[in-house]
N, C-alpha and C positions, 0 to 999 in steps of 0.2 A: 877208072874214075879218079879224079883228082882229090887229094886230101883237103878237107875243109878244116881250117884252123879257127878256133873261137876262144874268146876270153870273156868270161862273165865279169863285167866291171861292177855291177851292183845287182843284188837280188832284191827285187822290189816287193814280191809277195807270192804266196801260194794260193791258188784259186780252188783247187780240189785235189783229191788223192784217189787213184783208181784202186780196184781190188787187188791189182798186181803190185801195188806199192809205188807206182810212178806218180809224180806230181805234175799238175798243170800249173805252170809258173809264168809270171811276168818278170822279165829281167832286162837289164840294159847290157847288150852284148856287142862286142867288136868282132866282126866276121872277117877273117883273112887280113887282119891288120888295118881295116878301114874304120872310119868314124863309127862309134857305138850307136846302135839303134835299139828301140824297144822291141822286145821279142816275146811272143806268147806261144808256148809249146809244152808238150809232155817231156819230162825228164826222168830217167832212172834215178834211184836214190842218191847216188854219189856223182851225178852228172856225167857218168861214163858213157851213157847212150842217150839219144834223143829221138823224139818222134817228129812228125811233120808239124809245121807251125807257120805263123805269120810274123813278119818283121815290119815295123812301122817307124817312120821318121817322127820327130817331135810334132810337126804340123799335122801329120796323119793321125797321130794319137789324140791330139786336141780335137780334131774333127770327129773322131770316133766318140770321144767323151761327150761332145755336144749332141751327137745323135742319140747316144744312150740316155742322156739327161732328158730327152723329149719323150722317152718311152714310159708307159705306165707299167711298172713291174710289180 
């Protein structure tokens, strides 16, 4: 399996914390030296490990925002 390199360019916010101490976070991350994208996933406390997540472009994040704004929560 190839090494995946990442750089967290900006930590945007913590959404929740699990009982194991991992945080679900929204960050701006550059994957393998490419342009940074918005990323939502679980992270170990010092970002040494990560869970599965989703990565969104700016346009995709705006579309998601628009969808969420139509929901009655």
